[in-house]
N, C-alpha and C positions, 0 to 999 in steps of 0.2 A: 648718279643715275638721272637725277632731274636736269643736271647740266648737259648731259648728252642729249636728252629730249629737247632741250631748248636751242641747241646749236643750229639745227636746220631751220628752225623758226626764225632765229635772229639773223641768220644769213639771208632769208627771204625778206625780212624786214629792211635789211640794208639795201637790197635791190630795189624795194619799193620806194625808199627814200631817195635813192639815186635817180629814179625816174620821175620824181615829182618836178614841177616847175621850180626854178630857182627861188622865186618868191615864197612858194609854199614850203620849201625846205627850211625856212626860218624857224617855225615853231609848230610843227604838225602835232595834234593831240591824237594819241593812239588808244582806241577803245575796243574792248572785247564785249560784244552784246551776248544775249542769252542763247543765241543760236545763229546759224548762217541766215542771211537774208535771201532765202531761196526764190521768193517772188518779189519782183521790184514794182510791179503794178499795184498801187495802193487801193484801187477799187476792186481788185480781183479776188482778195482773200480777206478773211478776218484775223489772220495771224498778227499778233502783236509786233513781231519783229519787223514786219512790213510797215506797220504804222510808225514805228520808231524811225525807220528810213524815210517814210513819207514826210515827216515833219522837218527833215533836213532840206529836202528838195522842193517841196511844194508848200503852198500857203492855203489858208482857209478864209472864208468870207467873214466869219466871226471866231472869236476865241474865248476859252474859259479861263477865268481868273483862279487864283489859289483859293478864294472863299466861295467859288461856285457861281459867280456872276458871268453872264454872257455879254461880251463887249465886241464892238466892230473891230475887224482886223484888216482885210482887204477893202472892206466897205467904208465909205465916208459918211454917208447919210442913209437913214431908213425912214421912209414915210409910211405910216400905217393908217388906213381909213378908219373912220369912227366905228364901223361895224366889224373891224378887224378881219375883213375878207380880202383886202387888197394890200399888198406890200410892194412898195417901190424902193428899189436899192440903187444907190449911186456909188460907183467904185472911186477909190482915191485916185488922184491924178499921179502920173509918172510911174505907174506899175508896168514892169517889163518882164517878159519871158526871158529865159536864159540866153536865148538867141538874139536878144536885143529888140524883138518885135513888141508892140504895145499889148497889154492885157486888155481884152474887150469884154463887153457885156455878153456878146455872142459866145465867147469862150466859156464864160461862167454858166450860161444856160446849157451848153452842150455837156459840161462837166457834171452839172446837177442831174440832167436827164440820164447820163450814164450811171451815176452813183445811185439814184433812187431805187431801181429794182433790186440792187444788190445789198441794201442795208435795211434792217428792221424799221428804224425810224424813217428811213427814205421811202419804203413801201407805203407806210401809213400816210406820209406827206403827199406821195403821188396819188393815193386814193382820194385825198381831199382836194386835189388840185384841179381847177378848171383849165387854166392856161399858165404858161411860163414862157415869156417872150422878151427878147431884147428890143428896147424902144429907142435906143441911141447907142453911141460908141461906149459910153460908161454906165448906161442905165438899163435895168431890166425889171419887169413887173411880174409878180406872182399873184394870180387870182385864184381864190378858193372857191369850191362849190358847196362846201360845208364847213362848219367851224372846226378849226384845228388850233389848239391853244399852245402848241409846242414848236412853232415855226423857227424862232431863233435858236431854241435849244437843238433842234434837228440840224441846223447849219453850224452850230458853234461847239457842240460837245465832242469829245475825242472818242466817241464810240466807233468801233471798227465794223466795216470799213469807213474811214473818215471821209467827208465830202471835200476832198482836196480838189483844187482847181488846176486844170491843164489846158493847153491850147486846143481849140476846136479841130484843127487839122489833125492832131494826134488822136483825138477821140474818133474822128471819122475813119482814120487809117486802121484803127484797131477793130472796128466793127464789133462783132460779139466776142472777139478774142482779147488777148492781153495787149497792152500798148508795147510797142517795140522801141519808141524813142522816149527816153526818160528825161523829160524837160518840164520844169515848173517855174515858178516865179519866187521860190523861197530863199532862204538866206544862204544855202550851199548849192554848188553846182556839181552834178554828178559827172565824173570823168570816165566816159565810156572807153576811152583809149587805154585807161589803166585798170580797168575792171577785170579781176581774175576770180571767177566763181570758185567757191570753196576756199578761198585764200584772203582776198581783201576787196574792199571798196574804198576808193579815194573821192573825197568831196572837197572842193576848193571853196573858199569864201566867195560869195557872189558880190562882185564889185558893183553890180547894177542895182543891188537890192536897196530899197528905200524904207527904212524902218519907220514905224509910227513914232510920233514925237514923245508920247508918254513912256515912262519906264516899263520894262518887261514885267509881266505879272503871269507867271505860269505859261499858258498857251496864248496869251494876249499881250498887247502893248508892243513896244519897240524891240524887235529881235535883233539886237546889235551884235555882230559876230566879232570877236576879238582875237581869233586864231586865224592863221592863214590857210590851214587845211585840217580836215578831219580824216583820219585813217581808221576804218572799221575792219579789224582783223578777225579771222576765224581761228580760234584755238579751242578745239572741242574738250581737251583734257583739262579738267579743273586745277589739277596740281601744277601743270605746266603754265597755265594762265596766272595762278597765284605767284609762282616763282618769278614770272616776267614782271608782275606788278612790283614785287619786293625789290627786284634788281633795277627797276626804272625803265625797262625795255617797253613797257606800256603804262598808260596813265590811268585807266579806268576799267573796272569790271562791273558789268550790270548785275550779274548774278553769281557771285562766288560760291564755290562749294561750301555747303553748310558746316561741314566738319573742319573746314580751314578758317572759318571766321575768327575763332580765338587767336590763331597764330597771326592773322592779318591785323587784328585789333591791338595786339601787343607791339606791333611795329610803329615806332614813333613817326615814321614818315608816311603812314597810311592812315586814312580815315575810313570808318565803316559805319553805315547808317542808312535808314530808310524811313520815309514818311508812312503814317498809317491813314486812317480815314478812307477816303475814296481810293487812295493808293494801295490799300490792302487788297489781298487776293483771296478768293474762295476756290478751293479745289473741287473738281468734279470728276466723276467717272461717267463719261459720255456713252450712251447705249445705241446700238443699231436695232431699230424697231422693224427693219425690213427683212431680216433673216433670223432663223431659229438659232438659240432658243428665246432671244428676247423679243421676238415678235409675239410672244404670248405674254399678255399683261399680268397674269398670275405669276409667272416666273420672274418677271421684272419686280414685282412686289417683294419677293424673297430678299432682294438686295437691301431693302430698308432694314431688315432684320439682321443683316450680315455685317455691314461696315460700321465699325466704331471709329469715330473721327480721331480719337486720341491715339489709336493704333497707328494711323498713317502719320500724324504730326510727330509722334515719338520717333518713328523710323526716320523722319527727315533730320532729326537731330537739332531742330531749332530751339533756342532758348525759350522758356515759357513766356517771357515778356513779349515775344513776337508772335505768339499763337493765341487763338481763341477757339478751343475745341468745343463741340456741342452746339454750334450755330446750325440751326435747321430752318433758317429763313432763306427762301429763294432770292430775297432782295437784300442780302448782306446785313449782318447784325450791325447795329450802330448807324443805320441810314433811316431816313424818314419813313420808308415803306416797309421797314422790318415787321414781320408777322410770322406766326406759326400756324396759320389755318391749315388744317389737315395733317399736321406733322406727327400726330399720334402714332401713325404707322412706323415711324422711325424711333420709337422709344425703346430703350433697353436692348440695343442690338447685341447679338452674340452668335458664335459659330453654332452652338447647339440649337438655338431658336431658328436659325436660318436652315440648318439641316432638316429639322422637322417640317418646316414650312415647305421646303423643296420636295420632300417625300410626298406631300399632299397634292403636288402639281402633276402635270402630264409630261414632265421632263423625261426625255428619252435618251439621255447620254449623248446629246448633240455637243459637238466641240465648241467650247467658248474661247474664241481667239482674242487674246489680250494683246493689243498693240502697245509696245513699249518704246517711247522716244528716249533714246539713251544719251542724247547730247543736251538735255535739259534735266537738271537734277530732280526737280519736283516731280516731273513726269515719269522719270525713270524709277524713282523710289515708289511713288504712289501705284504705278502699274504693277511693280513687283509684289507689293503688299496685296493688291487686289488679286493677283494671280494665286498667291498663297492662301488667302482666306476663301476664295472660290473653291480651291481644291479641298480644303478642310470641310466645306460645306457639302461636298459631294458632286461638284461640277467637273466635267472633263475639260481640263484647261490646256490650252496651247499658247504659251507666251512667245511672242515674236518681237525680237528687238530690231530696231531700225532708227534712222535719224528722223528729226522732226519734219524735214521737207518731204521725205518719202511717206511719213504718216499723213501729212496734209493731202497728199495725192490719193492715198488709199482710202481715206475716210470718205471720199466722194463716190465710192462704189457701194452698191447695194448688197454685196456679198463679200465674203472673205475676211470679215472682222466682226467682232461682237461688242467690244468695249475698249476704251483707252482713258487713261488719266490725263487731265488737262486742267489748266487754271485760267481764271479771268479775274479782272480787277473790278473795284466798286464803280468805276466809271461806267461799266457796261452792265453790271449785275444789280444796280440799285433802282432800276425802273423796267417795267414790262416791255416797252417798245424796243429797248436796247439790249435786253437780256438774251445772250447767245442761245441758251437751251430752251428758251420759251418763245422768243419772237418769231423763230422760224417755223412755228407750229403749222403743219400741213403744207409747207412749201420748202422747208429746209433740206438741202441735199446731204447734210452731215449727220443724219440719224433717222430721218423719215418719221419723226414723231408727229402724230396728228390726232387732235381731239377737237372736233368741230364745236364743241361748247366753248372753247377758249378763243376762237377766231374773232367773234364780234366784240369781245371784251377789249382787245387791243384798240380798236377804233373808238370804242366808248371811253377808254382811258385818255386818248388824244383829244376827245371832244370835251372832257370834263373841265369844269370851270373852277372847281375848288379843290383843295388838298384833301378835304374829307371825302369827296367823291372818289378821288384817285386812291385813297387808302382802302376804301370799300371795294373798288374793283380789283386792287392788288390782292386782297384777301380771297376774293372769288377765284382769281387765277391760281393762287397758291393751293387752294383745295383741290383744283382739278389736276394740277401738276403732280401732287402727291399721289393721285390715283393713277395718272398716265405714265409717270416715271420717265421723262426724257433724259434724266441724268440722276446721279446720286451725289450729294455733297460729301466731301471727305475732309473739310476743315478750313478755317479761315486763318490767315496768317500774313505777316509782313515779310517781304523779301528785301534784305539790305543790299546795297551796292558797296563797292570799295574803290577808292581812288587815292592817288598820290597827293599829299598835302601841298605840292608845288602848283597844283592847279586850284584856281579860286573862283568864287561866285558860281559854283555849280548849282543849278536849280533843283531843289528837292522835289523828286518825282519818280513814280515807278516807270514813267516813260522816259527814256534817256534823252535829254535836251541839251544842245551844245551851243546855243547862243548865250550870250552874257558871260560864259566861262572864259577865264584868262590862264594862259600858261606862259611863264616868263621865258 
């Protein structure tokens, strides 16, 4: 049965390889990521799958090391004034876009201006900026109008949307819409002529890329590409993907089905693993505050009494060593800003407690539309568990299955949905300005959560000069969030990847990265 399901895919793969350039046919690395890359514009969405794609095609001004340091990437030199209000950046020599034209300071300024209003950290930086101007072909200057202690963090951390650089002409052509030409200066070149939505993306090694001289260190350093081509395949069925990995038809799976992990781990030709720390994930149920019933704060509060994290994590089938149930910190357990201010409302959840709490609200049997992304296992399972528990508590539930790309489009509407399961990593959830479900307060299109008390705290966090100040502000934000309920945590966990042992030097990361990797 599995063989029959694989045959059409293998035939498609053969066609794909046949249409690659002769050079790229030498050693393509074939990867299956967590979902289809539905949106190629890396500034246009917070979707992690688009971030992964972005790191292949585009580059950043600064990059994050494995131990959390921010280091120059496209930037050669940074001069900071004594009062830390003026930053002068000079680009490295020899940087080229994929079409062979030079990367200029004007390109970077246009890219930053496009990125700022779309990102939590970017909006804070924009609010603190007096001017951002190119002063030469390779030099641009950022002048602040108020202190902002996170300038380099904003430009170098992998929080989505990431501040990837793109040509000024591409930015101008896009206007307020999505970019239509996928061209960067990163280590891989997107092959538009071979792009088949829903099937594959082909990325060739960028022969013009000039890596930094130092060794690669996570998202920083010399991004040396040792494969001639990367092929990103779309295989929604987890069993089919696992069979392809075992047969050698593909080389890498970002998120194997959890129930298949023991089988893959027993295969001596396959490695299974995943880093923890900032690479760990926290699951959330994202709520729609714009439509009934969760436009009522009393009804939102009921959910703290309903969702027991161990229920969702158990349903996922992850080994205990990969999970951390009971984490009720908005800023990820195990990170510097971890705290439980206001978390008393989430103590001792149960269906009985939630049913009684719901009875005391003004709930009038309005439908709770649970969107379920069926092509990402953690989202499929968590949404199914949510629907079941909501029904048990007395809600009128409508579980609607769809793919992740469709869900991303529907979440932008103010009506037609109530809740969906989602995950985010420690890179985004460990700090207020980058936290998906907090930093969009009063401006976010993905839930319309708004509490005016929280808004000035984000600016205060960015101005804070000490870690103690930041911890104090994080506790204030936490207390408000537990009252307002922009989302509800359903568990912290590590998602392992699986890959053929024939590929070497794979960078340990929850973000799939394909520089440094070798395939004989």
